[in-house]
C-alpha positions in Angstrom: 220.2 142.2 -104.9 217.5 144.1 -103.0 214.0 144.7 -104.4 212.6 148.1 -103.6 208.9 147.7 -104.2 207.4 144.4 -103.1 205.0 144.2 -106.0 207.9 144.6 -108.4 209.9 142.1 -106.3 207.4 139.3 -107.1 207.6 140.2 -110.8 211.4 140.1 -110.6 211.1 136.6 -109.1 209.0 135.5 -112.1 211.5 137.1 -114.5 214.5 135.4 -112.9 212.6 132.0 -112.9 212.1 132.4 -116.7 215.8 132.7 -117.5 217.0 129.3 -118.6 220.6 129.9 -117.4 219.2 130.2 -113.9 217.4 126.9 -113.9 219.9 125.4 -111.4 219.0 128.1 -108.8 216.0 128.3 -106.5 214.9 132.0 -106.5 213.1 133.2 -103.4 212.0 136.5 -101.9 213.1 136.6 -98.3 212.5 139.7 -96.2 212.4 142.0 -99.3 215.5 140.5 -100.8 215.9 138.2 -103.8 217.8 135.1 -102.7 219.2 132.7 -105.3 220.3 129.3 -103.9 222.3 126.7 -105.8 220.9 123.2 -106.1 221.0 121.3 -102.8 223.5 118.6 -101.8 222.6 114.9 -101.9 221.9 114.6 -98.1 219.5 117.5 -98.3 217.7 116.1 -101.3 217.4 112.6 -99.7 215.9 114.1 -96.5 213.5 116.2 -98.6 212.4 113.1 -100.7 212.1 110.9 -97.6 210.0 113.4 -95.6 207.8 114.3 -98.6 207.1 110.6 -99.3 206.0 110.0 -95.7 203.2 112.6 -96.2 202.3 111.3 -99.7 202.0 107.8 -98.4 199.3 109.1 -96.0 197.3 110.8 -98.7 198.6 114.3 -98.3 199.9 116.5 -101.2 203.6 117.2 -100.4 204.9 119.9 -102.8 208.6 120.5 -103.0 209.9 124.0 -103.5 206.4 125.4 -104.2 206.4 129.2 -104.1 204.1 130.5 -101.3 202.5 134.0 -101.0 200.4 135.8 -98.4 199.3 139.4 -97.8 202.7 139.8 -96.0 204.2 140.7 -99.4 208.0 141.0 -98.7 208.3 137.2 -98.9 207.9 134.5 -101.4 209.7 131.5 -100.0 209.9 128.1 -101.6 209.9 125.7 -98.7 211.6 122.4 -99.2 208.2 120.9 -98.5 204.7 122.4 -98.3 201.9 120.0 -97.4 198.2 120.5 -98.3 195.2 118.6 -99.6 194.1 118.0 -103.2 191.0 120.0 -102.5 193.0 123.1 -101.4 195.3 122.8 -104.4 192.5 122.0 -107.0 192.7 125.5 -108.5 196.4 125.0 -109.2 197.4 128.5 -108.1 201.0 129.4 -108.4 202.4 131.0 -106.3 200.3 129.0 -103.8 198.5 130.8 -100.9 200.5 130.1 -97.7 197.4 129.8 -95.5 196.4 126.6 -97.5 199.5 124.8 -96.3 198.9 122.6 -93.3 202.7 122.4 -92.6 205.9 123.6 -94.1 209.3 121.9 -93.8 212.7 123.6 -94.3 215.9 121.6 -94.4 218.8 123.8 -93.4 221.6 124.2 -95.8 223.6 127.3 -95.4 221.2 130.1 -94.5 220.4 129.2 -90.9 219.0 132.7 -90.1 216.6 132.4 -93.0 215.1 129.1 -91.8 215.3 129.6 -88.0 214.2 133.2 -87.9 212.9 135.0 -91.1 210.9 132.1 -92.6 209.6 131.0 -89.2 208.2 134.5 -88.6 206.7 134.7 -92.1 205.1 131.2 -91.9 203.6 132.1 -88.6 202.0 135.4 -89.7 200.9 133.9 -93.0 198.7 131.3 -91.3 200.8 128.2 -91.7 199.8 126.2 -88.5 202.9 123.9 -88.3 206.5 124.5 -89.3 209.3 121.9 -89.1 213.0 122.8 -89.3 215.3 119.8 -90.1 219.0 120.7 -89.5 221.5 118.2 -91.0 224.4 120.5 -89.8 223.7 119.4 -86.2 221.4 116.3 -86.7 218.4 118.0 -85.0 214.9 119.0 -85.7 212.3 121.5 -84.4 208.5 121.4 -84.6 206.8 124.8 -84.3 203.1 125.1 -83.6 200.6 127.5 -81.9 201.2 130.4 -84.2 200.2 133.8 -82.7 201.6 137.3 -83.1 204.3 136.6 -85.7 205.8 133.5 -84.0 205.0 130.0 -82.9 204.4 129.6 -79.1 205.2 125.9 -78.9 208.5 124.5 -80.0 209.4 120.8 -79.6 213.0 119.7 -80.4 214.7 116.4 -81.0 217.6 114.6 -82.7 217.8 112.5 -85.9 216.5 109.1 -85.0 213.7 110.5 -82.8 210.3 110.7 -84.5 208.6 114.1 -85.0 205.2 113.5 -83.4 203.0 115.6 -85.7 199.7 116.8 -84.2 196.3 116.9 -85.9 195.5 117.0 -88.7 198.4 114.6 -89.3 198.6 112.6 -86.1 201.5 110.4 -87.3 205.2 110.4 -86.4 207.6 111.7 -89.1 210.3 109.1 -89.1 213.8 110.7 -89.0 215.8 107.5 -88.5 217.2 107.6 -92.1 218.2 111.3 -91.9 222.0 111.9 -92.0 224.2 114.6 -90.7 226.1 116.5 -93.3 229.7 115.2 -93.6 232.5 117.6 -92.7 233.5 120.0 -95.4 236.9 119.3 -97.0 239.6 121.8 -96.2 240.2 124.5 -98.8 
């Protein structure tokens, strides 16, 4: 389903979110298109909870699947984790302004292009200073920083088991030692 006018696309996201039969789906607007994702698998959910708790333990607000918006209106992603402070979230805006997120984290499920390209571009132009991609398909991660001109200039890569050395304002390593690679899919 493609939304024609971006102002109507955001209204359509609100409408779809209000339909009880769609509660099991995450509804996002990605590059002008409505994307409905089924609930995530257990390995994905564990990584999400584990990473979010590491931020929370250090006093940050880690919001899971929080809708983000910016003047770049053809998007309204719901990152697996968006991290901010209580002060920046005190007005309880929903959707939440992307430039108030200090970092976003996406855990790759099936839409690799969405996480590696489309969302990376949008987070960069929307003022999110840090972006982490965690990919349980291959057991790897990427930390993107230095946003400028619609992309991040600096990319650090590693494998599960290696810490993600987060720069300021975090300045702590995100522990990936408990993250697991997705098991092989059973044959059909």
